[in-house]
RONUTOR-732829 format. One line per 10 residues: number of its first residue (from 1); their letters; for each residue x, y negated, z of C-alpha. Coordinates in steps of 0.1 Angstrom, whole numbers, plus 5000, padded with zeros to 4 digits. Example, Ala and Ser with C-alpha at 12.3 -4.5 7.8 and 13.67 -1.06 7.14 Angstrom:
1	AS	5123,5045,5078 | 5137,5011,5071
//
This chain:
1	XXXXXXXXXX	8866,3700,0720 | 8861,3682,0751 | 8832,3665,0762 | 8832,3636,0786 | 8801,3619,0805 | 8800,3580,0817 | 8771,3565,0834 | 8762,3529,0823 | 8745,3511,0849 | 8730,3481,0838
11	XXXXXXXXXX	8719,3490,0806 | 8694,3472,0796 | 8698,3461,0759 | 8691,3486,0732 | 8708,3467,0708 | 8738,3464,0728 | 8740,3501,0730 | 8740,3505,0697 | 8770,3484,0694 | 8791,3505,0720
21	XXXXXXXXXX	8781,3535,0700 | 8793,3526,0669 | 8828,3513,0687 | 8834,3544,0704 | 8826,3561,0672 | 8851,3544,0655 | 8879,3553,0681 | 8909,3578,0667 | 8906,3614,0680 | 8864,3609,0686
31	XXXXXXXXXX	8845,3636,0668 | 8815,3619,0678 | 8796,3595,0704 | 8762,3593,0713 | 8746,3567,0739 | 8712,3572,0754 | 8699,3544,0759 | 8668,3560,0778 | 8691,3578,0804 | 8719,3558,0801
41	XXXXXXXXXX	8746,3578,0793 | 8777,3577,0770 | 8784,3610,0758 | 8819,3617,0737 | 8833,3646,0719 | 8871,3644,0718 | 8890,3663,0686 | 8927,3659,0706 | 8937,3640,0731 | 8913,3617,0751
51	XXXXXXXXXX	8908,3579,0742 | 8921,3561,0776 | 8895,3552,0798 | 8903,3516,0802 | 8897,3517,0763 | 8862,3529,0770 | 8855,3505,0799 | 8871,3477,0776 | 8849,3482,0746 | 8813,3485,0769
61	XXXXXXXXXX	8826,3450,0788 | 8832,3436,0752 | 8797,3442,0743 | 8778,3439,0777 | 8795,3423,0807 | 8772,3431,0833 | 8779,3469,0828 | 8793,3489,0852 | 8810,3521,0836 | 8809,3553,0859
71	XXXXXXXXXX	8825,3588,0844 | 8806,3615,0859 | 8796,3656,0855 | 8759,3646,0854 | 8742,3615,0849 | 8721,3601,0878 | 8685,3605,0882 | 8664,3577,0892 | 8676,3540,0893 | 8665,3506,0906
81	XXXXXXXXXX	8667,3470,0889 | 8677,3444,0913 | 8663,3407,0908 | 8694,3389,0896 | 8707,3362,0914 | 8698,3334,0889 | 8659,3342,0896 | 8670,3341,0931 | 8680,3306,0930 | 8643,3295,0911
91	XXXXXXXXXX	8633,3287,0943 | 8661,3257,0949 | 8660,3245,0908 | 8620,3239,0914 | 8631,3218,0950 | 8657,3200,0926 | 8632,3192,0896 | 8609,3182,0926 | 8627,3159,0939 | 8639,3140,0903
101	XXXXXXXXXX	8601,3143,0896 | 8590,3123,0933 | 8626,3101,0937 | 8627,3091,0903 | 8668,3087,0909 | 8692,3066,0890 | 8703,3081,0851 | 8738,3094,0866 | 8722,3110,0898 | 8693,3126,0874
111	XXXXXXXXXX	8721,3138,0855 | 8738,3155,0881 | 8709,3171,0896 | 8701,3184,0863 | 8732,3200,0855 | 8733,3214,0889 | 8698,3229,0885 | 8708,3242,0846 | 8739,3260,0859 | 8723,3278,0888
121	XXXXXXXXXX	8699,3291,0866 | 8723,3297,0834 | 8758,3305,0846 | 8755,3344,0844 | 8739,3340,0805 | 8768,3309,0799 | 8795,3337,0814 | 8781,3365,0794 | 8784,3344,0760 | 8819,3332,0766
131	XXXXXXXXXX	8830,3366,0772 | 8817,3377,0739 | 8829,3349,0720 | 8863,3355,0733 | 8855,3392,0720 | 8844,3377,0686 | 8806,3392,0689 | 8785,3358,0683 | 8754,3371,0669 | 8741,3383,0707
141	XXXXXXXXXX	8709,3372,0725 | 8733,3358,0753 | 8751,3338,0725 | 8718,3326,0709 | 8705,3313,0744 | 8732,3297,0756 | 8733,3276,0721 | 8693,3270,0722 | 8698,3254,0760 | 8731,3236,0752
151	XXXXXXXXXX	8711,3225,0720 | 8683,3209,0742 | 8710,3193,0766 | 8724,3179,0739 | 8687,3163,0724 | 8685,3151,0763 | 8657,3180,0770 | 8670,3185,0803 | 8636,3198,0823 | 8632,3223,0789
161	XXXXXXXXXX	8670,3235,0790 | 8661,3245,0824 | 8628,3257,0818 | 8640,3283,0786 | 8672,3297,0809 | 8648,3304,0839 | 8620,3319,0819 | 8647,3340,0799 | 8658,3356,0832 | 8625,3362,0846
171	XXXXXXXXXX	8615,3378,0807 | 8648,3399,0810 | 8639,3411,0844 | 8603,3421,0837 | 8614,3436,0805 | 8645,3458,0825 | 8619,3465,0852 | 8594,3478,0824 | 8621,3499,0806 | 8634,3514,0838
181	XXXXXXXXXX	8599,3524,0851 | 8598,3545,0818 | 8630,3559,0820 | 8622,3572,0855 | 8587,3586,0844 | 8606,3603,0816 | 8631,3616,0841 | 8604,3628,0868 | 8582,3650,0842 | 8615,3670,0836
191	XXXXXXXXXX	8625,3677,0870 | 8627,3714,0866 | 8654,3722,0889 | 8658,3725,0927 | 8695,3718,0940 | 8697,3746,0964 | 8686,3782,0968 | 8677,3803,0995 | 8708,3830,0990 | 8699,3864,1011
201	XXXXXXXXXX	8729,3881,1021 | 8727,3913,1045 | 8690,3900,1056 | 8706,3865,1067 | 8688,3839,1047 | 8714,3807,1042 | 8710,3776,1017 | 8735,3775,0987 | 8738,3753,0959 | 8720,3767,0928
211	XXXXXXXXXX	8752,3768,0905 | 8767,3790,0931 | 8746,3815,0925 | 8759,3848,0907 | 8740,3871,0884 | 8725,3898,0908 | 8726,3879,0939 | 8694,3880,0959 | 8671,3846,0967 | 8642,3839,0988
221	XXXXXXXXXX	8615,3815,0970 | 8588,3804,0997 | 8555,3794,0988 | 8552,3758,0971 | 8587,3759,0959 | 8602,3760,0920 | 8620,3787,0913 | 8653,3781,0904 | 8669,3808,0887 | 8652,3833,0860
231	XXXXXXXXXX	8652,3867,0880 | 8630,3900,0890 | 8608,3903,0917 | 8620,3927,0940 | 8594,3923,0969 | 8566,3902,0973 | 8535,3890,0951 | 8524,3859,0940 | 8508,3834,0915 | 8531,3810,0898
241	XXXXXXXXXX	8520,3777,0881 | 8541,3780,0844 | 8524,3745,0834 | 8558,3728,0831 | 8575,3753,0807 | 8542,3764,0789 | 8514,3741,0794 | 8496,3766,0808 | 8471,3753,0835 | 8460,3790,0846
251	XXXXXXXXXX	8483,3804,0872 | 8502,3839,0862 | 8499,3866,0888 | 8532,3886,0896 | 8546,3914,0916 | 8575,3935,0923 | 8592,3944,0891 | 8582,3915,0872 | 8606,3891,0856 | 8600,3853,0864
261	XXXXXXXXXX	8616,3822,0848 | 8633,3795,0866 | 8613,3760,0864 | 8579,3780,0873 | 8559,3769,0911 | 8556,3795,0931 | 8522,3791,0948 | 8507,3816,0970 | 8537,3844,0982 | 8568,3846,0993
271	XXXXXXXXXX	8591,3863,0973 | 8626,3882,0972 | 8642,3879,0936 | 8675,3895,0920 | 8689,3868,0897 | 8697,3879,0864 | 8711,3843,0851 | 8735,3816,0862 | 8724,3783,0866 | 8741,3773,0831
281	XXXXXXXXXX	8726,3800,0815 | 8687,3798,0831 | 8657,3795,0809 | 8653,3759,0828 | 8685,3747,0821 | 8684,3754,0787 | 8651,3739,0778 | 8665,3706,0795 | 8698,3707,0776 | 8675,3709,0745
291	XXXXXXXXXX	8655,3677,0756 | 8689,3658,0765 | 8703,3663,0734 | 8668,3660,0713 | 8678,3623,0719 | 8712,3625,0698 | 8691,3635,0663 | 8677,3600,0654 | 8644,3597,0636 | 8641,3586,0602
301	XXXXXXXXXX	8625,3552,0613 | 8651,3545,0646 | 8680,3549,0616 | 8660,3525,0597 | 8656,3498,0627 | 8691,3501,0633 | 8701,3493,0597 | 8678,3465,0596 | 8687,3450,0633 | 8726,3452,0618
311	XXXXXXXXXX	8711,3425,0584 | 8681,3411,0602 | 8704,3391,0630 | 8729,3374,0603 | 8702,3368,0584 | 8677,3346,0608 | 8708,3328,0622 | 8720,3317,0583 | 8681,3307,0582 | 8683,3286,0612
321	XXXXXXXXXX	8713,3271,0600 | 8698,3264,0568 | 8669,3248,0586 | 8692,3226,0610 | 8717,3212,0585 | 8701,3216,0548 | 8663,3211,0551 | 8672,3171,0572 | 8693,3164,0543 | 8662,3176,0513
331	XXXXXXXXXX	8637,3156,0533 | 8658,3128,0548 | 8641,3138,0578 | 8657,3129,0615 | 8683,3156,0620 | 8671,3162,0659 | 8639,3172,0650 | 8652,3199,0627 | 8680,3206,0651 | 8657,3218,0679
341	XXXXXXXXXX	8632,3236,0657 | 8663,3253,0643 | 8669,3264,0681 | 8634,3276,0684 | 8642,3297,0655 | 8673,3314,0668 | 8653,3321,0701 | 8625,3343,0688 | 8648,3363,0664 | 8662,3384,0690
351	XXXXXXXXXX	8653,3424,0677 | 8654,3436,0710 | 8616,3443,0709 | 8622,3466,0681 | 8655,3481,0691 | 8641,3488,0726 | 8609,3504,0719 | 8615,3533,0690 | 8637,3549,0709 | 8621,3548,0740
361	XXXXXXXXXX	8585,3557,0720 | 8607,3589,0707 | 8621,3597,0742 | 8586,3595,0760 | 8573,3618,0730 | 8597,3643,0737 | 8596,3647,0774 | 8556,3645,0773 | 8558,3676,0746 | 8583,3693,0771
371	XXXXXXXXXX	8557,3689,0798 | 8531,3707,0772 | 8554,3732,0767 | 8566,3717,0734 | 8604,3714,0729 | 8612,3692,0700 | 8650,3695,0694 | 8653,3661,0684 | 8632,3627,0672 | 8643,3634,0633
381	XXXXXXXXXX	8619,3669,0639 | 8593,3648,0650 | 8591,3620,0622 | 8597,3651,0596 | 8568,3667,0615 | 8543,3637,0610 | 8551,3637,0571 | 8547,3670,0567 | 8519,3684,0547 | 8527,3722,0538
391	XXXXXXXXXX	8526,3747,0564 | 8543,3781,0559 | 8536,3811,0582 | 8546,3843,0589 | 8516,3868,0597 | 8520,3892,0624 | 8526,3877,0657 | 8519,3840,0648 | 8487,3844,0628 | 8477,3878,0647
401	XXXXXXXXXX	8484,3888,0680 | 8518,3909,0670 | 8504,3935,0700 | 8497,3966,0671 | 8479,3995,0682 | 8474,4028,0663 | 8450,4034,0642 | 8453,4066,0628 | 8479,4095,0630 | 8478,4111,0593
411	XXXXXXXXXX	8501,4143,0594 | 8503,4158,0558 | 8484,4198,0553 | 8502,4220,0575 | 8519,4192,0597 | 8517,4198,0630 | 8506,4162,0647 | 8526,4164,0676 | 8557,4170,0650 | 8550,4140,0635
421	XXXXXXXXXX	8546,4118,0666 | 8577,4127,0683 | 8594,4121,0648 | 8582,4087,0649 | 8588,4082,0685 | 8626,4096,0679 | 8631,4068,0651 | 8615,4041,0671 | 8628,4046,0704 | 8653,4017,0703
431	XXXXXXXXXX	8633,3995,0685 | 8618,3960,0698 | 8595,3955,0667 | 8555,3955,0670 | 8554,3984,0655 | 8578,4002,0676 | 8563,3993,0705 | 8529,4003,0700 | 8544,4043,0688 | 8562,4043,0723
441	XXXXXXXXXX	8528,4026,0744 | 8508,4059,0723 | 8533,4089,0724 | 8562,4083,0751 | 8540,4094,0782 | 8527,4123,0758 | 8558,4140,0742 | 8596,4144,0751 | 8616,4135,0722 | 8654,4154,0715
451	XXXXXXXXXX	8681,4130,0722 | 8695,4108,0692 | 8728,4108,0687 | 8726,4080,0657 | 8701,4050,0651 | 8704,4031,0625 | 8683,4000,0615 | 8675,3991,0582 | 8663,3951,0585 | 8625,3950,0572
461	XXXXXXXXXX	8625,3985,0556 | 8628,4017,0582 | 8650,4033,0607 | 8669,4066,0602 | 8673,4086,0636 | 8703,4116,0636 | 8695,4145,0666 | 8715,4176,0671 | 8695,4197,0647 | 8679,4172,0618
471	XXXXXXXXXX	8672,4136,0610 | 8643,4120,0608 | 8632,4082,0588 | 8602,4058,0597 | 8595,4028,0572 | 8576,4016,0544 | 8567,4036,0509 | 8597,4016,0493 | 8625,4029,0522 | 8613,4064,0520
481	XXXXXXXXXX	8616,4066,0480 | 8653,4051,0482 | 8660,4079,0505 | 8647,4105,0480 | 8620,4118,0501 | 8597,4139,0484 | 8558,4144,0485 | 8548,4105,0495 | 8506,4102,0497 | 8490,4071,0483
491	XXXXXXXXXX	8495,4040,0504 | 8465,4024,0528 | 8455,3993,0527 | 8461,3992,0565 | 8499,3982,0580 | 8517,4021,0582 | 8548,4034,0582 | 8560,4068,0567 | 8573,4094,0589 | 8598,4122,0571
501	XXXXXXXXXX	8623,4148,0583 | 8653,4151,0555 | 8637,4149,0525 | 8602,4158,0533 | 8577,4134,0543 | 8553,4146,0576 | 8528,4119,0568 | 8519,4084,0580 | 8507,4061,0606 | 8482,4034,0602
511	XXXXXXXXXX	8483,4003,0625 | 8454,3976,0634 | 8465,3940,0645 | 8439,3912,0651 | 8439,3877,0642 | 8446,3850,0673 | 8409,3837,0686 | 8419,3801,0682 | 8437,3803,0645 | 8412,3798,0623
521	XXXXXXXXXX	8398,3765,0638 | 8434,3752,0646 | 8438,3754,0606 | 8405,3737,0598 | 8415,3708,0621 | 8449,3706,0604 | 8438,3706,0571 | 8416,3678,0583 | 8448,3662,0599 | 8464,3656,0565
531	XXXXXXXXXX	8483,3694,0565 | 8467,3704,0530 | 8485,3733,0525 | 8487,3765,0544 | 8506,3797,0528 | 8515,3831,0546 | 8545,3851,0541 | 8543,3889,0548 | 8557,3923,0546 | 8524,3939,0547
541	XXXXXXXXXX	8502,3953,0519 | 8487,3927,0498 | 8449,3937,0507 | 8458,3934,0546 | 8474,3898,0540 | 8440,3889,0518 | 8420,3898,0549 | 8436,3878,0568 | 8442,3847,0545 | 8407,3848,0537
551	XXXXXXXXXX	8396,3851,0575 | 8417,3823,0584 | 8409,3801,0555 | 8446,3798,0541 | 8456,3786,0504 | 8480,3810,0493 | 8498,3841,0506 | 8526,3864,0494 | 8526,3901,0506 | 8549,3931,0504
561	XXXXXXXXXX	8582,3906,0512 | 8611,3916,0528 | 8630,3893,0550 | 8655,3876,0524 | 8624,3874,0500 | 8606,3854,0525 | 8640,3833,0528 | 8635,3830,0489 | 8601,3821,0489 | 8604,3795,0513
571	XXXXXXXXXX	8630,3777,0496 | 8607,3780,0465 | 8579,3768,0484 | 8601,3739,0500 | 8612,3727,0462 | 8583,3723,0450 | 8572,3700,0478 | 8581,3661,0483 | 8571,3659,0518 | 8593,3684,0544
581	XXXXXXXXXX	8576,3720,0549 | 8572,3735,0582 | 8578,3775,0588 | 8558,3790,0619 | 8572,3823,0631 | 8570,3845,0662 | 8608,3841,0669 | 8614,3878,0674 | 8621,3889,0637 | 8621,3850,0620
591	XXXXXXXXXX	8650,3839,0634 | 8670,3836,0599 | 8640,3819,0585 | 8636,3797,0611 | 8669,3783,0609 | 8668,3776,0573 | 8633,3757,0571 | 8633,3721,0571 | 8612,3723,0601 | 8612,3758,0621
601	XXXXXXXXXX	8588,3760,0645 | 8587,3792,0670 | 8555,3804,0686 | 8553,3824,0716 | 8590,3819,0725 | 8592,3813,0765 | 8624,3835,0776 | 8634,3843,0742 | 8668,3825,0740 | 8669,3836,0700
611	XXXXXXXXXX	8641,3821,0690 | 8649,3786,0711 | 8682,3788,0697 | 8671,3790,0659 | 8640,3771,0658 | 8637,3732,0655 | 8605,3728,0677 | 8594,3760,0701 | 8562,3764,0716 | 8565,3783,0747
621	XXXXXXXXXX	8529,3792,0746 | 8520,3817,0723 | 8485,3795,0718 | 8477,3782,0686 | 8466,3748,0698 | 8500,3739,0705 | 8508,3736,0673 | 8477,3711,0663 | 8493,3696,0699 | 8525,3689,0683
631	XXXXXXXXXX	8513,3677,0650 | 8491,3654,0667 | 8515,3640,0695 | 8541,3635,0663 | 8514,3619,0645 | 8507,3594,0672 | 8546,3592,0681 | 8551,3577,0644 | 8515,3553,0649 | 8530,3539,0679
641	XXXXXXXXXX	8567,3532,0665 | 8547,3509,0631 | 8525,3493,0655 | 8555,3481,0677 | 8572,3473,0643 | 8542,3451,0631 | 8537,3441,0664 | 8572,3427,0670 | 8578,3412,0634 | 8543,3398,0631
651	XXXXXXXXXX	8544,3380,0664 | 8581,3365,0652 | 8570,3357,0620 | 8543,3337,0633 | 8563,3317,0660 | 8592,3313,0638 | 8572,3296,0612 | 8552,3275,0635 | 8584,3264,0654 | 8597,3256,0620
661	XXXXXXXXXX	8564,3234,0612 | 8569,3215,0649 | 8541,3235,0663 | 8561,3256,0690 | 8585,3245,0717 | 8616,3261,0733 | 8599,3276,0763 | 8574,3289,0742 | 8595,3307,0717 | 8613,3323,0751
671	XXXXXXXXXX	8577,3338,0762 | 8572,3352,0728 | 8602,3370,0728 | 8602,3386,0762 | 8565,3388,0757 | 8566,3411,0723 | 8593,3431,0742 | 8570,3438,0768 | 8543,3448,0748 | 8564,3468,0729
681	XXXXXXXXXX	8579,3489,0756 | 8541,3487,0772 | 8529,3506,0739 | 8559,3529,0740 | 8548,3541,0776 | 8516,3553,0762 | 8533,3587,0749 | 8539,3595,0786 | 8502,3602,0792 | 8499,3621,0759
//
């Protein structure tokens, strides 16, 4: 599979972007094509032979002649909208109209002056309309504006024809400027990667490109600089601003031996760092890649608007033809009256406000969420999260802190506590499960353990560790029963593991965990916001699950579940619901369920590649309030999109009706069309401040 990218400069029409994407997807050997309207980037994946680059340019030019196509390895950063030449001609055009008004020339001279003024303003629109007509693309804004202005000239409305084109060009300029400002705002929010780094070789510092740095190279990061690559601090102490990744405003203190992540800001001290990831695999690169790819997964609303626009434009053209040709016959009215009203109807019918504002709102929401440490892998998940009514939670590490500590060590009669601890430590030595971490934290400094010849982990059940002299087992009661261990004591209500040597139980160890402080309040607020059902899935004992469920105010829980049973239970819950169901896990051992869920949300996943890959939504900071923020942003995004849809269709319908009744002029129709688009773009940009 080969991927190529093209930057489409001067792309200002979202409807045109959709047509280009559609045409490129139809090419032979193209497996997928996506045109990111916000970044003006066309990404094409090829199965076999690449289509000729000239073919790509031909398609683009046939849809929008003004676009400049450039093949690049990386997308451009910031752009600037230039004042188009027709607007620069506004001053001489106004002077010509002034001369006509003051001098009152003969009809022939007046016609010549009007023609010069009209062509100075409208040549670009007429040229583009002609090119598109040659390529068989009639239902386009340039073509509609050309028909409207030429029709006005046919009716003898020369000043109105000139005013229509001048207002259209001015409106397009401000519209493109508004879209471009939003584009640049989004890009600046995600500007987390420095292009160069200070590489340290034999005590000498020299600047190098970030992409040239290899694993185990040493780099220097000065105060005020952004961390370019993941690494381990070799020398220095500092405070890091991690807000760009996690949304956490409080600086994080770091010192020698600690891992630091790319994208964070070094605030106070000079750091010497050993690099642990290349630029392509760094945390910030993965995050930016996810944000960039998120636009390829379109929301349900966005897909609806795209389908709607394809039917809407032909429908309004047919309606305009009916107004121009049929109504005069039915009402026995003058043809020129209804012809002008049909032109007004055509001008105001353009669907650009809808087609621009919907993807812009989604992109702004994804960018704003990333700034808060919330990664959304697509606007489809943003849309699904806004519609979700049921949340399903993992317990340990999600609803609770996940930082287990040993509560009691309970050896059986005649078994020294030391033997029980050594057996547990031998089993848990190579595991990163929260229980294993608690065991290692409690016992690793106190006991020496024999080297294990073999570790065998039974996912969600237990561990078998083989030493030179014996073997040990650690796990839940069902696991040890399956391994034919005798004399198992009764199971306590706390989270626990049984420890055995061969077929003899040595005792058990219980653990305690605490509910995260903010979660009761967050769940209460989620219920008020419309997430009506909250369910917990856990492998813990039912009594412990009941305690957590009651403390958090959950609606239901399922206890003593193995990983595969969690998956089946989630599937059963999804089948019982008509709206999307979200599963929230800690991202460490819930990757299969996160991948399977309709909406998989990973919490506390900073630096955890497995959860970033598995989940649809990643909460980089392990704080419950981020879950609430994600839901609120999804709801706000949906609200803004529907505001734009109602605003655009409502105003356009009103002006269409007014124009048909003779209550609106051509230039008023242009102002309404451009004004609606500007309002929609400005409304979409509100997501940037979320």
